[in-house]
Backbone as XML, in Angstrom:
<?xml version="1.0"?>
<chain id="A" units="angstrom">
  <residue number="1" name="MET">
    <atom name="N" x="-32.680" y="-176.025" z="-137.800"/>
    <atom name="CA" x="-31.380" y="-175.387" z="-137.823"/>
    <atom name="C" x="-31.675" y="-173.587" z="-137.173"/>
  </residue>
  <residue number="2" name="ARG">
    <atom name="N" x="-33.025" y="-172.811" z="-137.172"/>
    <atom name="CA" x="-32.741" y="-171.716" z="-136.278"/>
    <atom name="C" x="-32.260" y="-172.378" z="-135.051"/>
  </residue>
  <residue number="3" name="THR">
    <atom name="N" x="-32.830" y="-173.032" z="-134.365"/>
    <atom name="CA" x="-32.432" y="-173.702" z="-132.956"/>
    <atom name="C" x="-31.220" y="-174.045" z="-132.585"/>
  </residue>
  <residue number="4" name="ALA">
    <atom name="N" x="-30.823" y="-174.389" z="-133.896"/>
    <atom name="CA" x="-29.287" y="-175.145" z="-133.020"/>
    <atom name="C" x="-28.019" y="-173.328" z="-133.542"/>
  </residue>
  <residue number="5" name="LEU">
    <atom name="N" x="-28.988" y="-172.478" z="-134.894"/>
    <atom name="CA" x="-28.229" y="-171.773" z="-134.436"/>
    <atom name="C" x="-27.964" y="-170.492" z="-133.510"/>
  </residue>
  <residue number="6" name="LEU">
    <atom name="N" x="-29.318" y="-170.193" z="-132.679"/>
    <atom name="CA" x="-29.159" y="-169.734" z="-131.349"/>
    <atom name="C" x="-28.651" y="-170.460" z="-130.624"/>
  </residue>
  <residue number="7" name="ALA">
    <atom name="N" x="-28.606" y="-171.769" z="-130.695"/>
    <atom name="CA" x="-27.807" y="-172.602" z="-129.421"/>
    <atom name="C" x="-26.454" y="-171.796" z="-129.825"/>
  </residue>
  <residue number="8" name="ALA">
    <atom name="N" x="-25.920" y="-172.435" z="-130.844"/>
    <atom name="CA" x="-24.616" y="-172.769" z="-131.100"/>
    <atom name="C" x="-24.010" y="-170.806" z="-130.633"/>
  </residue>
  <residue number="9" name="SER">
    <atom name="N" x="-24.659" y="-169.649" z="-131.039"/>
    <atom name="CA" x="-25.009" y="-168.621" z="-130.797"/>
    <atom name="C" x="-24.583" y="-168.074" z="-129.560"/>
  </residue>
  <residue number="10" name="THR">
    <atom name="N" x="-25.662" y="-168.622" z="-128.371"/>
    <atom name="CA" x="-25.733" y="-168.874" z="-127.515"/>
    <atom name="C" x="-24.720" y="-169.133" z="-126.149"/>
  </residue>
  <residue number="11" name="ALA">
    <atom name="N" x="-23.495" y="-170.639" z="-126.645"/>
    <atom name="CA" x="-23.297" y="-170.837" z="-126.020"/>
    <atom name="C" x="-21.508" y="-170.176" z="-126.206"/>
  </residue>
  <residue number="12" name="ALA">
    <atom name="N" x="-21.575" y="-169.311" z="-127.818"/>
    <atom name="CA" x="-20.525" y="-168.182" z="-127.420"/>
    <atom name="C" x="-20.172" y="-167.410" z="-126.956"/>
  </residue>
  <residue number="13" name="ILE">
    <atom name="N" x="-21.197" y="-166.933" z="-127.177"/>
    <atom name="CA" x="-21.833" y="-166.178" z="-126.182"/>
    <atom name="C" x="-21.502" y="-165.716" z="-124.428"/>
  </residue>
  <residue number="14" name="ALA">
    <atom name="N" x="-21.466" y="-166.797" z="-124.218"/>
    <atom name="CA" x="-21.620" y="-167.856" z="-122.924"/>
    <atom name="C" x="-19.752" y="-167.805" z="-122.526"/>
  </residue>
  <residue number="15" name="LEU">
    <atom name="N" x="-19.233" y="-168.616" z="-123.679"/>
    <atom name="CA" x="-17.832" y="-168.830" z="-123.485"/>
    <atom name="C" x="-16.950" y="-167.215" z="-123.753"/>
  </residue>
  <residue number="16" name="ALA">
    <atom name="N" x="-17.004" y="-166.163" z="-123.731"/>
    <atom name="CA" x="-17.210" y="-165.054" z="-124.505"/>
    <atom name="C" x="-17.039" y="-163.767" z="-123.273"/>
  </residue>
  <residue number="17" name="ALA">
    <atom name="N" x="-18.244" y="-164.503" z="-122.342"/>
    <atom name="CA" x="-18.356" y="-163.523" z="-121.556"/>
    <atom name="C" x="-17.346" y="-162.952" z="-120.411"/>
  </residue>
  <residue number="18" name="PRO">
    <atom name="N" x="-16.629" y="-164.332" z="-120.364"/>
    <atom name="CA" x="-15.796" y="-164.241" z="-119.344"/>
    <atom name="C" x="-13.768" y="-162.494" z="-119.925"/>
  </residue>
  <residue number="19" name="THR">
    <atom name="N" x="-14.254" y="-162.963" z="-121.193"/>
    <atom name="CA" x="-13.201" y="-162.221" z="-121.272"/>
    <atom name="C" x="-13.269" y="-161.356" z="-121.443"/>
  </residue>
  <residue number="20" name="PHE">
    <atom name="N" x="-14.815" y="-160.132" z="-121.775"/>
    <atom name="CA" x="-15.571" y="-158.617" z="-121.290"/>
    <atom name="C" x="-15.239" y="-158.336" z="-120.291"/>
  </residue>
  <residue number="21" name="ALA">
    <atom name="N" x="-15.088" y="-159.164" z="-119.133"/>
    <atom name="CA" x="-16.005" y="-158.976" z="-117.999"/>
    <atom name="C" x="-14.608" y="-157.330" z="-117.134"/>
  </residue>
  <residue number="22" name="GLN">
    <atom name="N" x="-15.075" y="-156.900" z="-116.598"/>
    <atom name="CA" x="-14.248" y="-155.259" z="-115.946"/>
    <atom name="C" x="-13.144" y="-156.007" z="-115.062"/>
  </residue>
  <residue number="23" name="THR">
    <atom name="N" x="-12.089" y="-155.636" z="-114.720"/>
    <atom name="CA" x="-11.409" y="-155.903" z="-113.816"/>
    <atom name="C" x="-10.686" y="-154.764" z="-113.002"/>
  </residue>
  <residue number="24" name="THR">
    <atom name="N" x="-10.782" y="-154.538" z="-111.921"/>
    <atom name="CA" x="-10.883" y="-153.688" z="-111.230"/>
    <atom name="C" x="-9.381" y="-153.440" z="-110.180"/>
  </residue>
  <residue number="25" name="THR">
    <atom name="N" x="-9.214" y="-152.411" z="-110.167"/>
    <atom name="CA" x="-7.757" y="-152.790" z="-109.576"/>
    <atom name="C" x="-7.415" y="-151.229" z="-107.999"/>
  </residue>
  <residue number="26" name="THR">
    <atom name="N" x="-6.977" y="-151.799" z="-107.171"/>
    <atom name="CA" x="-7.271" y="-150.578" z="-105.947"/>
    <atom name="C" x="-6.364" y="-149.922" z="-106.126"/>
  </residue>
  <residue number="27" name="THR">
    <atom name="N" x="-5.984" y="-149.065" z="-106.080"/>
    <atom name="CA" x="-4.156" y="-148.683" z="-105.489"/>
    <atom name="C" x="-4.501" y="-147.765" z="-104.468"/>
  </residue>
  <residue number="28" name="THR">
    <atom name="N" x="-3.668" y="-147.793" z="-103.276"/>
    <atom name="CA" x="-3.729" y="-147.743" z="-101.734"/>
    <atom name="C" x="-2.628" y="-145.831" z="-102.205"/>
  </residue>
  <residue number="29" name="THR">
    <atom name="N" x="-2.773" y="-144.965" z="-101.933"/>
    <atom name="CA" x="-2.086" y="-144.008" z="-102.091"/>
    <atom name="C" x="-1.334" y="-143.766" z="-100.348"/>
  </residue>
  <residue number="30" name="THR">
    <atom name="N" x="0.451" y="-143.982" z="-99.704"/>
    <atom name="CA" x="-0.409" y="-143.095" z="-98.337"/>
    <atom name="C" x="0.469" y="-141.627" z="-98.344"/>
  </residue>
  <residue number="31" name="VAL">
    <atom name="N" x="-0.091" y="-140.673" z="-97.457"/>
    <atom name="CA" x="0.655" y="-139.602" z="-97.686"/>
    <atom name="C" x="1.341" y="-138.945" z="-96.438"/>
  </residue>
  <residue number="32" name="VAL">
    <atom name="N" x="2.564" y="-138.545" z="-96.825"/>
    <atom name="CA" x="3.700" y="-138.844" z="-95.513"/>
    <atom name="C" x="3.712" y="-136.863" z="-95.064"/>
  </residue>
  <residue number="33" name="GLU">
    <atom name="N" x="3.632" y="-136.535" z="-93.933"/>
    <atom name="CA" x="3.372" y="-134.983" z="-94.183"/>
    <atom name="C" x="4.359" y="-134.981" z="-93.553"/>
  </residue>
  <residue number="34" name="GLU">
    <atom name="N" x="5.266" y="-133.773" z="-94.224"/>
    <atom name="CA" x="6.424" y="-133.728" z="-93.519"/>
    <atom name="C" x="6.861" y="-132.240" z="-92.824"/>
  </residue>
  <residue number="35" name="THR">
    <atom name="N" x="7.619" y="-131.911" z="-92.243"/>
    <atom name="CA" x="7.408" y="-130.898" z="-91.020"/>
    <atom name="C" x="9.046" y="-130.551" z="-91.585"/>
  </residue>
  <residue number="36" name="THR">
    <atom name="N" x="8.946" y="-128.609" z="-90.778"/>
    <atom name="CA" x="10.625" y="-128.837" z="-90.424"/>
    <atom name="C" x="10.778" y="-128.414" z="-89.115"/>
  </residue>
  <residue number="37" name="ALA">
    <atom name="N" x="10.021" y="-128.582" z="-88.453"/>
    <atom name="CA" x="10.121" y="-128.721" z="-86.522"/>
    <atom name="C" x="10.995" y="-129.553" z="-86.458"/>
  </residue>
  <residue number="38" name="ALA">
    <atom name="N" x="12.575" y="-129.657" z="-85.984"/>
    <atom name="CA" x="13.800" y="-130.345" z="-85.733"/>
    <atom name="C" x="12.124" y="-131.642" z="-84.547"/>
  </residue>
  <residue number="39" name="PRO">
    <atom name="N" x="13.524" y="-132.833" z="-84.373"/>
    <atom name="CA" x="12.729" y="-133.705" z="-83.796"/>
    <atom name="C" x="13.159" y="-132.804" z="-81.944"/>
  </residue>
  <residue number="40" name="VAL">
    <atom name="N" x="12.890" y="-133.702" z="-80.982"/>
    <atom name="CA" x="12.758" y="-133.080" z="-79.877"/>
    <atom name="C" x="13.772" y="-133.109" z="-78.746"/>
  </residue>
  <residue number="41" name="VAL">
    <atom name="N" x="14.521" y="-132.331" z="-78.444"/>
    <atom name="CA" x="16.027" y="-132.349" z="-77.485"/>
    <atom name="C" x="15.362" y="-132.915" z="-76.419"/>
  </residue>
  <residue number="42" name="GLU">
    <atom name="N" x="16.634" y="-133.753" z="-75.859"/>
    <atom name="CA" x="16.333" y="-133.724" z="-73.935"/>
    <atom name="C" x="17.669" y="-133.047" z="-74.010"/>
  </residue>
  <residue number="43" name="ILE">
    <atom name="N" x="16.841" y="-131.634" z="-73.427"/>
    <atom name="CA" x="18.125" y="-130.644" z="-72.973"/>
    <atom name="C" x="17.845" y="-130.480" z="-71.806"/>
  </residue>
  <residue number="44" name="PRO">
    <atom name="N" x="19.509" y="-130.339" z="-70.198"/>
    <atom name="CA" x="19.689" y="-130.663" z="-69.347"/>
    <atom name="C" x="18.865" y="-129.764" z="-69.177"/>
  </residue>
  <residue number="45" name="GLY">
    <atom name="N" x="18.499" y="-129.378" z="-68.057"/>
    <atom name="CA" x="17.620" y="-128.489" z="-67.286"/>
    <atom name="C" x="18.641" y="-127.324" z="-66.302"/>
  </residue>
  <residue number="46" name="THR">
    <atom name="N" x="20.282" y="-127.474" z="-66.217"/>
    <atom name="CA" x="21.374" y="-126.554" z="-65.950"/>
    <atom name="C" x="21.481" y="-126.030" z="-67.641"/>
  </residue>
  <residue number="47" name="VAL">
    <atom name="N" x="21.178" y="-125.928" z="-68.852"/>
    <atom name="CA" x="21.425" y="-125.091" z="-70.360"/>
    <atom name="C" x="20.040" y="-124.343" z="-70.044"/>
  </residue>
  <residue number="48" name="ARG">
    <atom name="N" x="18.315" y="-124.763" z="-69.090"/>
    <atom name="CA" x="17.698" y="-124.203" z="-69.535"/>
    <atom name="C" x="18.128" y="-122.549" z="-68.711"/>
  </residue>
  <residue number="49" name="THR">
    <atom name="N" x="18.200" y="-123.604" z="-67.123"/>
    <atom name="CA" x="18.362" y="-122.288" z="-66.129"/>
    <atom name="C" x="18.849" y="-121.235" z="-66.782"/>
  </residue>
  <residue number="50" name="TYR">
    <atom name="N" x="20.692" y="-121.257" z="-66.980"/>
    <atom name="CA" x="21.167" y="-121.123" z="-67.344"/>
    <atom name="C" x="21.584" y="-119.477" z="-68.823"/>
  </residue>
  <residue number="51" name="VAL">
    <atom name="N" x="20.623" y="-120.435" z="-69.316"/>
    <atom name="CA" x="19.977" y="-119.324" z="-70.947"/>
    <atom name="C" x="18.645" y="-118.492" z="-70.149"/>
  </residue>
  <residue number="52" name="VAL">
    <atom name="N" x="18.270" y="-118.925" z="-69.222"/>
    <atom name="CA" x="17.319" y="-117.094" z="-68.517"/>
    <atom name="C" x="17.315" y="-116.886" z="-68.042"/>
  </residue>
  <residue number="53" name="GLU">
    <atom name="N" x="18.565" y="-117.061" z="-66.979"/>
    <atom name="CA" x="18.859" y="-116.040" z="-66.115"/>
    <atom name="C" x="20.040" y="-115.227" z="-66.458"/>
  </residue>
  <residue number="54" name="GLN">
    <atom name="N" x="20.476" y="-115.625" z="-68.092"/>
    <atom name="CA" x="22.011" y="-114.030" z="-68.679"/>
    <atom name="C" x="20.795" y="-113.119" z="-69.783"/>
  </residue>
  <residue number="55" name="ALA">
    <atom name="N" x="21.507" y="-112.175" z="-69.567"/>
    <atom name="CA" x="21.101" y="-110.737" z="-69.680"/>
    <atom name="C" x="22.148" y="-110.603" z="-70.781"/>
  </residue>
  <residue number="56" name="GLN">
    <atom name="N" x="21.809" y="-111.060" z="-71.956"/>
    <atom name="CA" x="22.531" y="-110.190" z="-73.585"/>
    <atom name="C" x="21.778" y="-109.173" z="-74.408"/>
  </residue>
  <residue number="57" name="PRO">
    <atom name="N" x="21.920" y="-108.459" z="-74.942"/>
    <atom name="CA" x="21.178" y="-107.903" z="-76.234"/>
    <atom name="C" x="20.627" y="-108.898" z="-76.641"/>
  </residue>
  <residue number="58" name="SER">
    <atom name="N" x="19.748" y="-108.458" z="-77.566"/>
    <atom name="CA" x="18.664" y="-108.875" z="-78.344"/>
    <atom name="C" x="18.599" y="-108.651" z="-80.020"/>
  </residue>
  <residue number="59" name="VAL">
    <atom name="N" x="19.003" y="-109.010" z="-80.716"/>
    <atom name="CA" x="18.629" y="-108.595" z="-82.077"/>
    <atom name="C" x="17.734" y="-109.410" z="-82.615"/>
  </residue>
  <residue number="60" name="THR">
    <atom name="N" x="17.085" y="-108.170" z="-83.647"/>
    <atom name="CA" x="16.177" y="-108.078" z="-84.612"/>
    <atom name="C" x="16.464" y="-108.964" z="-85.851"/>
  </residue>
  <residue number="61" name="LEU">
    <atom name="N" x="15.673" y="-109.807" z="-85.708"/>
    <atom name="CA" x="15.379" y="-110.786" z="-87.328"/>
    <atom name="C" x="13.872" y="-111.213" z="-87.480"/>
  </residue>
  <residue number="62" name="GLU">
    <atom name="N" x="13.393" y="-110.250" z="-88.727"/>
    <atom name="CA" x="12.292" y="-110.757" z="-89.784"/>
    <atom name="C" x="11.596" y="-111.954" z="-89.570"/>
  </residue>
  <residue number="63" name="GLY">
    <atom name="N" x="10.116" y="-112.096" z="-89.328"/>
    <atom name="CA" x="9.433" y="-113.470" z="-89.792"/>
    <atom name="C" x="9.396" y="-114.238" z="-87.902"/>
  </residue>
  <residue number="64" name="ARG">
    <atom name="N" x="9.081" y="-115.272" z="-87.857"/>
    <atom name="CA" x="8.671" y="-116.582" z="-86.068"/>
    <atom name="C" x="10.072" y="-116.827" z="-86.981"/>
  </residue>
  <residue number="65" name="LEU">
    <atom name="N" x="10.508" y="-117.170" z="-85.174"/>
    <atom name="CA" x="11.215" y="-117.900" z="-85.484"/>
    <atom name="C" x="10.662" y="-119.455" z="-85.268"/>
  </residue>
  <residue number="66" name="VAL">
    <atom name="N" x="11.609" y="-120.796" z="-85.762"/>
    <atom name="CA" x="10.675" y="-122.361" z="-85.106"/>
    <atom name="C" x="12.155" y="-123.094" z="-85.231"/>
  </residue>
  <residue number="67" name="ARG">
    <atom name="N" x="12.277" y="-123.526" z="-83.979"/>
    <atom name="CA" x="13.251" y="-124.570" z="-84.447"/>
    <atom name="C" x="12.808" y="-125.101" z="-84.879"/>
  </residue>
  <residue number="68" name="GLY">
    <atom name="N" x="14.316" y="-126.056" z="-85.620"/>
    <atom name="CA" x="15.058" y="-126.707" z="-86.774"/>
    <atom name="C" x="15.797" y="-125.627" z="-87.326"/>
  </residue>
  <residue number="69" name="GLU">
    <atom name="N" x="15.037" y="-124.137" z="-87.409"/>
    <atom name="CA" x="15.839" y="-122.926" z="-88.458"/>
    <atom name="C" x="17.370" y="-123.250" z="-88.404"/>
  </residue>
  <residue number="70" name="ILE">
    <atom name="N" x="18.010" y="-122.114" z="-89.135"/>
    <atom name="CA" x="19.112" y="-122.440" z="-88.761"/>
    <atom name="C" x="19.057" y="-120.657" z="-89.182"/>
  </residue>
  <residue number="71" name="LEU">
    <atom name="N" x="20.211" y="-120.360" z="-87.421"/>
    <atom name="CA" x="20.651" y="-118.694" z="-87.719"/>
    <atom name="C" x="21.596" y="-118.262" z="-88.696"/>
  </residue>
  <residue number="72" name="PRO">
    <atom name="N" x="20.996" y="-116.602" z="-89.034"/>
    <atom name="CA" x="22.474" y="-116.464" z="-90.186"/>
    <atom name="C" x="23.740" y="-116.511" z="-89.532"/>
  </residue>
  <residue number="73" name="ASP">
    <atom name="N" x="24.819" y="-116.111" z="-90.328"/>
    <atom name="CA" x="26.632" y="-115.527" z="-88.943"/>
    <atom name="C" x="26.002" y="-114.694" z="-88.552"/>
  </residue>
  <residue number="74" name="THR">
    <atom name="N" x="25.317" y="-113.514" z="-89.305"/>
    <atom name="CA" x="25.571" y="-112.317" z="-88.562"/>
    <atom name="C" x="24.599" y="-112.747" z="-87.128"/>
  </residue>
  <residue number="75" name="VAL">
    <atom name="N" x="24.292" y="-113.316" z="-86.686"/>
    <atom name="CA" x="23.157" y="-113.646" z="-85.634"/>
    <atom name="C" x="24.792" y="-114.089" z="-84.059"/>
  </residue>
  <residue number="76" name="GLU">
    <atom name="N" x="24.609" y="-113.112" z="-83.498"/>
    <atom name="CA" x="25.871" y="-113.957" z="-82.782"/>
    <atom name="C" x="25.619" y="-114.171" z="-81.549"/>
  </residue>
  <residue number="77" name="TYR">
    <atom name="N" x="26.451" y="-115.325" z="-80.986"/>
    <atom name="CA" x="25.956" y="-116.511" z="-79.981"/>
    <atom name="C" x="26.867" y="-116.213" z="-79.129"/>
  </residue>
  <residue number="78" name="TYR">
    <atom name="N" x="26.449" y="-117.216" z="-78.068"/>
    <atom name="CA" x="27.206" y="-117.368" z="-76.440"/>
    <atom name="C" x="27.485" y="-118.301" z="-75.694"/>
  </residue>
  <residue number="79" name="ASP">
    <atom name="N" x="28.903" y="-118.766" z="-76.244"/>
    <atom name="CA" x="28.783" y="-120.301" z="-75.066"/>
    <atom name="C" x="28.252" y="-120.315" z="-73.584"/>
  </residue>
  <residue number="80" name="ILE">
    <atom name="N" x="27.522" y="-121.810" z="-73.503"/>
    <atom name="CA" x="27.085" y="-122.339" z="-72.306"/>
    <atom name="C" x="28.729" y="-123.245" z="-71.535"/>
  </residue>
  <residue number="81" name="PRO">
    <atom name="N" x="29.175" y="-122.638" z="-70.140"/>
    <atom name="CA" x="30.355" y="-122.804" z="-70.150"/>
    <atom name="C" x="29.437" y="-124.595" z="-69.688"/>
  </residue>
  <residue number="82" name="GLU">
    <atom name="N" x="30.358" y="-125.523" z="-69.405"/>
    <atom name="CA" x="30.846" y="-126.193" z="-69.404"/>
    <atom name="C" x="29.817" y="-127.676" z="-70.092"/>
  </residue>
  <residue number="83" name="GLU">
    <atom name="N" x="29.350" y="-126.849" z="-71.253"/>
    <atom name="CA" x="28.616" y="-127.153" z="-71.991"/>
    <atom name="C" x="28.072" y="-126.772" z="-73.724"/>
  </residue>
  <residue number="84" name="PRO">
    <atom name="N" x="28.985" y="-127.940" z="-74.827"/>
    <atom name="CA" x="30.001" y="-127.250" z="-74.995"/>
    <atom name="C" x="29.147" y="-127.583" z="-76.587"/>
  </residue>
  <residue number="85" name="ASP">
    <atom name="N" x="27.947" y="-128.140" z="-76.659"/>
    <atom name="CA" x="27.364" y="-128.992" z="-77.234"/>
    <atom name="C" x="26.220" y="-128.003" z="-77.587"/>
  </residue>
  <residue number="86" name="TYR">
    <atom name="N" x="26.019" y="-126.573" z="-76.383"/>
    <atom name="CA" x="24.893" y="-125.601" z="-76.088"/>
    <atom name="C" x="24.927" y="-124.427" z="-76.153"/>
  </residue>
  <residue number="87" name="ALA">
    <atom name="N" x="24.725" y="-123.326" z="-76.944"/>
    <atom name="CA" x="24.923" y="-121.955" z="-77.061"/>
    <atom name="C" x="23.319" y="-121.616" z="-76.997"/>
  </residue>
  <residue number="88" name="TYR">
    <atom name="N" x="23.675" y="-119.974" z="-77.119"/>
    <atom name="CA" x="22.881" y="-119.002" z="-76.821"/>
    <atom name="C" x="22.460" y="-117.846" z="-77.796"/>
  </residue>
  <residue number="89" name="THR">
    <atom name="N" x="21.305" y="-117.657" z="-77.889"/>
    <atom name="CA" x="21.170" y="-116.518" z="-78.081"/>
    <atom name="C" x="20.169" y="-115.599" z="-77.366"/>
  </residue>
  <residue number="90" name="VAL">
    <atom name="N" x="19.830" y="-113.900" z="-78.168"/>
    <atom name="CA" x="18.546" y="-113.365" z="-77.887"/>
    <atom name="C" x="17.965" y="-112.879" z="-79.295"/>
  </residue>
  <residue number="91" name="VAL">
    <atom name="N" x="16.807" y="-113.311" z="-79.721"/>
    <atom name="CA" x="16.542" y="-112.805" z="-80.559"/>
    <atom name="C" x="14.555" y="-112.501" z="-80.539"/>
  </residue>
  <residue number="92" name="ASN">
    <atom name="N" x="14.492" y="-111.834" z="-80.960"/>
    <atom name="CA" x="12.867" y="-110.409" z="-81.349"/>
    <atom name="C" x="12.585" y="-110.814" z="-78.897"/>
  </residue>
  <residue number="93" name="ASN">
    <atom name="N" x="13.618" y="-110.622" z="-78.616"/>
    <atom name="CA" x="13.424" y="-110.660" z="-77.419"/>
    <atom name="C" x="12.959" y="-112.042" z="-77.104"/>
  </residue>
  <residue number="94" name="GLN">
    <atom name="N" x="13.476" y="-112.621" z="-77.428"/>
    <atom name="CA" x="13.308" y="-114.550" z="-76.792"/>
    <atom name="C" x="14.759" y="-114.796" z="-76.841"/>
  </residue>
  <residue number="95" name="ARG">
    <atom name="N" x="14.626" y="-115.628" z="-75.406"/>
    <atom name="CA" x="15.853" y="-116.449" z="-75.984"/>
    <atom name="C" x="16.515" y="-117.428" z="-76.296"/>
  </residue>
  <residue number="96" name="VAL">
    <atom name="N" x="17.271" y="-117.885" z="-77.142"/>
    <atom name="CA" x="17.591" y="-119.071" z="-78.483"/>
    <atom name="C" x="18.520" y="-120.402" z="-77.726"/>
  </residue>
  <residue number="97" name="LEU">
    <atom name="N" x="18.439" y="-121.516" z="-77.888"/>
    <atom name="CA" x="18.924" y="-122.231" z="-77.849"/>
    <atom name="C" x="19.044" y="-122.203" z="-78.898"/>
  </residue>
  <residue number="98" name="VAL">
    <atom name="N" x="21.132" y="-122.910" z="-78.842"/>
    <atom name="CA" x="21.526" y="-122.952" z="-80.254"/>
    <atom name="C" x="22.455" y="-124.348" z="-80.498"/>
  </residue>
  <residue number="99" name="ARG">
    <atom name="N" x="22.509" y="-125.217" z="-81.682"/>
    <atom name="CA" x="23.369" y="-126.178" z="-81.272"/>
    <atom name="C" x="24.536" y="-125.245" z="-82.093"/>
  </residue>
  <residue number="100" name="PRO">
    <atom name="N" x="25.864" y="-124.722" z="-82.069"/>
    <atom name="CA" x="26.858" y="-124.167" z="-82.004"/>
    <atom name="C" x="27.520" y="-124.533" z="-83.373"/>
  </residue>
  <residue number="101" name="SER">
    <atom name="N" x="27.505" y="-125.983" z="-83.690"/>
    <atom name="CA" x="28.237" y="-126.223" z="-84.675"/>
    <atom name="C" x="27.314" y="-126.413" z="-86.488"/>
  </residue>
  <residue number="102" name="THR">
    <atom name="N" x="25.974" y="-126.196" z="-86.560"/>
    <atom name="CA" x="25.140" y="-125.843" z="-88.003"/>
    <atom name="C" x="24.882" y="-124.516" z="-87.156"/>
  </residue>
  <residue number="103" name="ARG">
    <atom name="N" x="24.710" y="-124.050" z="-85.618"/>
    <atom name="CA" x="23.812" y="-122.918" z="-85.870"/>
    <atom name="C" x="21.817" y="-123.011" z="-85.896"/>
  </residue>
  <residue number="104" name="GLU">
    <atom name="N" x="21.754" y="-123.648" z="-86.051"/>
    <atom name="CA" x="20.065" y="-123.989" z="-86.141"/>
    <atom name="C" x="19.543" y="-124.261" z="-84.620"/>
  </residue>
  <residue number="105" name="ILE">
    <atom name="N" x="18.817" y="-124.248" z="-84.387"/>
    <atom name="CA" x="17.258" y="-123.505" z="-83.985"/>
    <atom name="C" x="17.593" y="-124.941" z="-82.707"/>
  </residue>
  <residue number="106" name="ILE">
    <atom name="N" x="17.635" y="-125.237" z="-81.513"/>
    <atom name="CA" x="17.331" y="-126.400" z="-80.885"/>
    <atom name="C" x="15.697" y="-126.576" z="-80.150"/>
  </residue>
  <residue number="107" name="GLU">
    <atom name="N" x="16.328" y="-124.827" z="-79.311"/>
    <atom name="CA" x="14.481" y="-124.753" z="-78.432"/>
    <atom name="C" x="14.367" y="-123.038" z="-78.723"/>
  </residue>
  <residue number="108" name="ILE">
    <atom name="N" x="12.918" y="-122.870" z="-78.242"/>
    <atom name="CA" x="13.047" y="-121.052" z="-78.152"/>
    <atom name="C" x="12.682" y="-120.842" z="-76.377"/>
  </residue>
  <residue number="109" name="TYR">
    <atom name="N" x="12.718" y="-119.885" z="-75.440"/>
    <atom name="CA" x="12.271" y="-119.910" z="-74.557"/>
    <atom name="C" x="11.725" y="-118.886" z="-74.359"/>
  </residue>
  <residue number="110" name="GLU">
    <atom name="N" x="10.311" y="-118.890" z="-74.552"/>
    <atom name="CA" x="8.735" y="-116.894" z="-74.189"/>
    <atom name="C" x="9.519" y="-116.567" z="-73.247"/>
  </residue>
</chain>
């Protein structure tokens, strides 16, 4: 009788073992880095040449200039002849190419 009871117990444990098995779940996380830099814009060479050659007074702003940043309304910018999509200004003695519709910095020329 002991043998039959031992055999029955062993069989019950063997059949129940899969229900106690540990399951593994793998989670994959993708990290996307956000940047404040604006996408690179193809700027005509004539625009750069014009901006670099002009003499305008410099405005002083605190902090570092960054492409994609919006200039305050207090900063005056100047139109570029025959290029309505671009304007420029001089900030902290650096020439800055601006999108006039949004006042966004497109490029900074040192």
